N, C-alpha and C positions, 0 to 999 in steps of 0.2 A: 569415567566424563566427569570433571571439576566444574566449578558454578559458574564461574566464567565461561568455557565453553559451551555450556548449555546456555546460558542467556545468550551467546550468538547465534548458535545453531535456532533456537525458537524464533530470534529473531529475523534470520534468515528465510525461515520456513515461510514469513509473509513474501519475500521478495524474492526469491530463487530455491523451490523447495528441491530441484533436481541438485542443485548444489551442496543444498543442507544434507539432502540424503547420501551424498557422494562422502564428504568428511565426516558422516556419523559413523560410516564403516572403513574410513581410511585407514590404512597401517602405513606410516612413516616409513623410508627406505635409508634415508640420512635428514638426520634433524639441526638445524642450524644451535648452534652454542650460543647461549645469552651470557653476556658480558658486562661489568659494568666499566666502562672509564670514563673519568672526568666528572664522575657524580652522573651520568647518566646511562643507561639500560641501551643498550647495542644487540644485535645479532651477527655472528661470525658464521659464514656459508661458503661453503669451496673455495675456504682461505682466506677470504676478503669480510671485512665489516660492511654491513649492508649499508649501514648510516655514514654521516661523518662522526669521527671518535671525537674530537672536539666539541662539539654542537649539533646533535642530531635534529631539535628541534628550530636550532637556528637556520641549518640549511633547509627543511622543509619549507618555512616562512620564507626564506631568499625564493625557492622554487616558486611557490605559489605566487609570489609578489609582481615575477615575470609575465603572469599569465592575464589576461583581458579578463576583464569579471562584471558581467553584465546577466540578465535573467536570462537572455538566450545561451550564455555561454554553455558550450560542454567538455568540459574536463576529466579527459582521461588519465587515470594515474594509473601507470605501469607497475606492479609492486606494492607490497604492504610492509614489508619487514616487519617491524613493530606497530608500524601505522602513523609515525608522525606527519608524513605527507597527507597520508588518508584522511586524518583527523583535522589537519586544517584547514584543508579543502571542504571537508565536511560541517566546519564549524564557518568559514569565510563565502565559499561560493555563493554566488547570487543565481548562479545557472544550476545546471545537470553536474552530477559527481559520477564515473563511472570505474570503480575498481576493477582491473584486469588483472589477475594473477594467476597465470598458468601450473606455477611452480607448487602443487598442493603439499608437497613438505614444507613451505613456509607458511603456507596461509593456516596448516594444522595449527602449526605451532604460535602462528601469532593468536589465531582463536582462541589457545589455550592459555596466552598470557595475560592479553589486554580486552577488557570489556568494549566492545566498540555497537552493542545493542542499540544504544540510542544512536548512534550514528547511523546506522545500517536502517532503521525503522521511519527517518527521515523521506519525504516524497521526493525528494529529489536526488536520493541517493540509491546506486545500482552495484551488487558484487557480481562477477562474473569469472568463470577460471577457462572460459573457449573464446577464441577469435569469434565465432558466429554470434554466440550470446551477446559479445560486445557491440558486436557489429549492427545487428540489430536494436539495441538500445539506440545507439547512433544514429541507426534511419529513422526512430521514434522522433528524435528530438531535433532533428537536421531540418534546414530552413536556410535559402540561401543567400543569406546574411549571416549565418554562422557556421565556421570551420571547426573542428574539434580542435583542440588541444592536446598534445601529448606532454606530460609532465612524467619525470622522472628521476629517481635516485642515480648519479653517475656509477655507483656500485653496480646496480641492479642493469646496467646498460654495458659491464665489463663483464662480468662474470658468467653472460651468456649474450656477449655479442654477437653470434649469427642468428640468436632466434630476435634479438634485438631489433638489428637490421630487417629479418624478415616481418616484425610487426609492423615497422615504419612504412615498407616496400606496400604490405597489404593495405593499411590503412589507407598509404597515398592511394591508390587503387580502389578503393571502398570510396572514400571523399570523391574522389575523381567519377566514379558512378552516379553516385548520390546528386551532385552537385548537376551533372549532367540530366539527370532525371528532374530534378527541381527546377533545371534553369528550362527544359523542354516545357515542364506545366506552366513557367510563369510567362516565358516567352511566345510559347506556339501553341498551346493548348487552342486556344481561341481561334489566332489566324488558320489554324488545320481544320479546326472546326466548319470556321467559313467558307472555307475552299473547298469541304467536302460535299457542302450543299451547292455550292457554285458550280462542282463539278456532275450533280447529279444528272442532268440533263445527257453528256457523253458515257458518264459510267450506266446508265441502261443502256450502253451499245457496246460496251467493253466486257470481255468475257471473263469470269475469274478463273486465272492459271489453273486451278485444281481440276478445272473441267480435263485438262489435258493429263492427268496425272499416267504418270510411266508410260506415257508416248514415246519417249526416248529410252526405255530400259534399255542395260548394259552397256550405253555407248559413251565414252571418254568424255567431260566436258572441261573446258579451261575457260577459270573466272582471271581477268584482266581487271589489275587494280593500277593505279598510276604511280605506286612507288619507283626509287631508283632504277632497281633491276630489271624493270620493263624493259630499258634500253638492252641491257645484254642478252634480251631474250627474242629480238624482233625477227632476227634471221630465223632462227629456231620454228619460229611462230609461222612464217611464211612458209618453209621447207614440208611442215607438217598440215598444213591448213585445213586438207583433207581428210584429215583422222580425228578430229575433234570438233564437239560442240560448241562453239564461242561467245562466252557471254561477256561484257562489258562494263564497264560502271561509267557514270558519265564524265570522271575527269580522265579518263583514260583513252577515251573513243577518239579525240584528236588524232592522238599518238600512233592509234593502229590505222587510221585512215590515208594520214601523211605517208604511210609506207605501203599502202596498197594491200590492206589487210580488212575485209569488211566483215564485222561481229554477227552472229545469227540473233542474238540477243541483247538489248539496251538496255540497262536499269539505272534511272533514276527517280529518289525518292524525296526530293529535299523540298519542302515547302516554299522557300525563297525561290525568287528568278534566276533560275540555273540556265537558262536560253541559251546562254552564250556558251556552254559547252556543246553545242551541238551544232551552232548556226553554220550553214554553207555546205552542209553535210546532206550528200542525198541517203537518204534513210528510208528509200520507198520498199526496198527489200530486207527490213529489219524490223524484227518483232521488238516492239518496245513496251516493257514490263514498270509498271509504276504502282504508287498508294491511290486509294481512295481520294486521300486527301493532300496529293502532292498537288504545286503550284499549277494554276491551269493553263500558264504560260506555255508548258511543254506538250501540252494535247494538239497543238498549233500545226507541227509539223505533219510533213505525210510519212506516216508507217506501214509497212508493211500491214501491222493488225496491233492493237492494242489489248494488253491483258491485265486485268488488276490483281495484284498481291496484297491481299488485304490483313496484313501485318494482326495477330491474334491478341499481342500484348499493346498495340495502342490502342487506349480509350477511346479514340475520336473513329477508330474503325469499327467498334461494337455497335454505333447508332447504323452504318451502312449495311453491317451483318443482320440487325434489327430491321432497318429499313424493306432489305431486300429478300431476308430468309435466308442466307446465305450462310452454313456452318465454316468457321473459319478456323478450327483449328490445326489445319494444316500448314498455315501460314505462320511458320516462324521467324520472329526477328529480333533485332537488337539495338535497332537503331542506327547503325550502320550498313551502307547499301553494299558492299561485299558481303556481310552477311546474308544478306536479303540473295543476292544472285548466288550465294552459296546455296540456301533453302531451295530456290527455284532449281536447279540443277538436280537436286534429290530429289525433289517435288515431279519432276519430268521424269525420274526412274534411270538418271545416270549412274552408272554401276564406278566409275574412276571419275574423283575431281580433282583437277589441279589447278594449285594457286601459282600465278605468276604476277610480281609486282607486289606483291600482299608483303612488304619487307616490315611495317609496323614501327619503322625506325628510320633514323635520317642518315644515311651511306655516305661516307666521304664527303659530307659536306653537300651533299644533295638531298634536298627534302624531296621533289616530285620527278617523275619521267621528265627528260627535255622537253617535249612536245606537250607535253601535260597542261593544263589551264592555270597550273601553279606552276609552271617550268622555272620563274623568275626567282623562288626560293629557296635561301642556301643557309644552311646552321654549322656558323663558326665559334671557335672557342674564343672567347676577347679578354686575353692576356689580361687588360688593363682592369676589368672588373672580374676578373679570374671566373667567368659563366659563361655558357651557354648561349648562342644569341641567333636569333632568325630573322634574317634582313631579307629585302629584294634587289635583286642585281639591278634589274629595271623595274624602279617602283610605279610610272606612269603605265607600264605594259602589265605588270600585276595588276593594278589598279582596274585597268579596262578590263580584264579578263576575269573578275569576280562580280564586279559591278556593271549593270546595262544601263544606267542613268547617264543621260547626256549633258548631265552637271558635274564638270572636273572636279568641283570641289567637294560634289555628296560622293564620288568614286574613291577620291583619296581619304573622306573621312570612313569609308566603309575597309579600305584598305589599310588604314592606320589602327581601326577596331579590329580587325582580324589580326595582323601582326602584334598588338596588344596581347589577345587571347592567346596566341602560340607562344609565346615569350611567357605568360605567366603562366602557363602549365607546363613546361620544358620538365621531363623526367628522362631515368634511365630502365632501361630494359633491358634483360639478359638474352645474349645473341646465341646465334646455333653456335658459332664457335667458342660459346662461354663467356665471350668480353661483354661487357656494358655498354650499351649504347644508347645514345640520345634520343630523345623523341618525345611525341606529343601527350600528357596524361589521359587525352581523350584515348589515345591510338592504345598505349599502356592496358587501357580496360577494355579494349576489342578482343585481346590474346588468348583471357580464359573463358566467354564466351565459344570462341571458335574450337578450342580443346572441348569444352563441353557437349559441344556441339556434335563432334567426331565421335565422343564418348556413347553419346544418347543413338545417334543414327548409326552403329559401326557396322552395318553391312554392306558399307560403301567406302570403297579405298580411298583417303585423302593422302594427296602428296602437296609439299609446299618447293617451289623452286628457287624460292628465294634465300640461297646458301650464305648469305650475308646479313642475314635482317635478322630479327626476335624468331626467337625458338616458339614455337606453337606446340604444345603436347599433342599426340595424338596423328599427326601428320608424319609421313616418310621424308626426311629431306635427301631431295634427288634434283639434279639438273633434269631439266625442259626433255633434253633430248631422250635420257634414259626412260624419263616418265613418260614417253610419248612414243618409243621406237616399235613398241608391240601391241600398238592401237590398230584397229580395223577402219578402213575407209567407210566414210558418213555420207550418203547421198543429198540429195535436196531435201530441206527440213519443211514438211507443210503439216501445218497443226488446222484445222478446221473441224467446224461443231454447229450444231443446229440450236445451240443453249441458247434459250431467252428468258429473260427475268417476266417475274409476274406484275404489269404495269397497274393492276387495279388495286395490287396492295400496295406497293409504293404510295400510289396516292392516297391510301387510307393509312398507311403509316405517317405519311408527311402531315395531313389533317390533322393527327393526335398530336403529332407536336407544336402545331400552333394553339390549340387548346390548353395545351401543358405550360406556354410559356406565358399564356394569358391569367392563367391562374399564379405563375409565380409576379406577373406584374400587379395584382391587386396586393399581395402581400408586399412587394417593393412600395407601392404608393402609401401604406399603412406608415411603413419605416418613415418615408420621406416626410410624411403631417408632423410625426414625433420628430424629427431632427429638427424643422420649422418651431416648433413649440420650446424644445431645449435651447436651440439657436438665439428665440426671442427672449428666454427668460433669463439666459447667461448674459446676453448684453445689457438687458436692464436691471439685474442687481449688481453684478460685477463682482460677483464672491458664489461660494458652495455652499448652498444649506441643503438642509433637509429636502426641501421641494425637487432642487435642483437633480438631487442622490436620486428621487425618485422619477424622474424623468429620464435620466441615465438608463436606469434600470431597466423602465420601459422600454426604451431603444434598444440597449445590449438584447434584451430576450426578442428582439423582433431579429436582430443580426443573427442573433444563436438559431430561433428555427428556420431563419433563410439558410443557413450556412450548415446545419445540422438534419436535423429530421427531414426538413423538405427535400433539401438537395439530395441526401442519400435515397430519396423515389422518385425526384426527377433528377434524370441524371444530366439533361441536356441544360438545366440550369446549372447544376453544379460545374460543369465543365466550361461553362460561358462564365460565372463568377472565379473560377478556380486561380486565379491570376492576383485579383483583387483580394481575395480573400489570405492567403498568402500574405502580402503586405500587412492587411489588417490584422491577422492573428500575430505577427510581430511586434505592433504595435500597442497590442494589447499586452502579451508577454513585458515589455518594455515597461509599462505603466506600473508604477510602484505606489503610488498616492494617489489623491484625489482633489488635488491642488486645482485652483481655477485655472492654470494654464493648460496641465494635463486633460483635465474636461474638454475644453474648448477643442483642444486637439484631437479629442478621442473620437470627440462630435462630427467633427470635420472631416476625419477618416472614415468612419461610418457612411457620412453623406457622399464620401469619394466613392464608397461600394457600392450604395445604393443606387448613384447617379449610372455608373461602369453596367450594372445589372441591366438597370433600365435599357441604355442604349445597346447593348448588345442583345437583349431579349428582343427588341423594337426591331434591330437590323436583320438577325437571324428570322424573327419571322415574316419580314418582307423578303427577302431571300426565298423563303418555302413558298409564300403565295405567288410569287414571280414564278417558281418551278412547275405547281400545280396550275396555275391560267393558263402558261405557256404549252404544257405537256400533255393535259388531264382535262383540258376542256371546263374547268370548275372555277367558281367566284368564290375564297372562302371569305 
């Protein structure tokens, strides 16, 4: 072990011990050749120069210059070579640098030739050799306002084109999943929390689905989604209707009703008002499965019975679990209603689960089933701009289908926002036939969870009938008729139980939440007093001096206490402030000095955080008080 290699390993020990240990004992099986061209050192590997032979350093600087460089930036460097690009990024990046080098032959050689120890030890630099470790580092640094930027040498892409394309695909899926999680946190945490508490009165009369575990043991389930191939399977669904338990998602239910097919179970989990999906339908013979936090308007229809699917991975549901003392481990979810329906069928004991209309891709220009809520959407190739594009054949009908607003302008704004989101996230996935199909990036992120579910719960037979859609590993690809032909007749499904929640316990837990929010409000009021003092001094002095910095520090400590230790102990307050905390953390990371205008801006941002914390805490407190006063005859 030469001194350079030893220095690098010692530094790496402090950042990635697992990789350091791996490199210590690694025996290269194909070493790159070091060459000197045009007075610059280069590596030749698999018949190619890794760096530009004319100017390796110039190439690295040019690549990095094209990247956005802010304190929240995430620069993912693919491939190390002799480290020109890595060291330019390490020296220049205002954000995070993640070096991903999966080829240990190259990494071992680079560590033997160049001393990277000072780069490795920087707080913003991380080195990985696996995609799993790379994704973990990206996750730690992700924010709704920063997308990881992949920077690579052309040679790294060329000598492993397949590996590079796979990396790009996986990064797109990863960013899509993280963006979805962060977007959910930012946009839906608080509305979902509010809806959960607004639903408590109804929830006390809704039975958790796990009460009926294995009630449909061994039966065949069909889960209907609104993909284009639903239309191709309507007649087969009619033909074999008495041989399966039918679960449907909200966007597909009108297609079924229009064709005279009534589902056994309807699953809708949205927090937005999606009641348009079921308006005008007779649902009195249909079991409704929904989340505790779903929009209250969904509960105003007459169903056969309502069951709660209390998704264990939804932080909001942890409160309902705690309030009613219900174990929610059985409730697997990934944010998509089709996945929820899949888990419901498995939880109820179905031995064969068949997916219909689960295309997860845009087929023959069609985005959804022709009778679904989104039937007007089409995906076409725009030859002028050389890209796929989603549009609405009948924009007015599309707007009316997704927005319940009576205001036409508001419906149109909602529809345009939906189209913008769809077009900004167009993506391609591998199809069942091996071709690449256009789809939405969010749909692409659903494929892996569906596969992992089948792998985990492998005592069930899974079949996908979308023979022209996205490939879902773990599911047998069969026609619907082939999948159903050996299924046995199923009689009327009746789910009855005498289960009841403990209302005294629920009352006690709700009262404890009021007390915890009152504690939070005391700290918030301390912060607001500090804001007032800092704001007054800033207006009076018009400059930043030692006293101003002391006040800013005092205010920052209040914020850190509220967003840190206090939030970790008070989960309700943590959810209430989650979105505004994301925004404020971004501002704090972007602040590079204590100029007057920056201090003023941070003061106002912390003030906004405290205002939101106060407003939301008071609102939730009042909702809970209303519940306890009306349902438990108590006065808080």
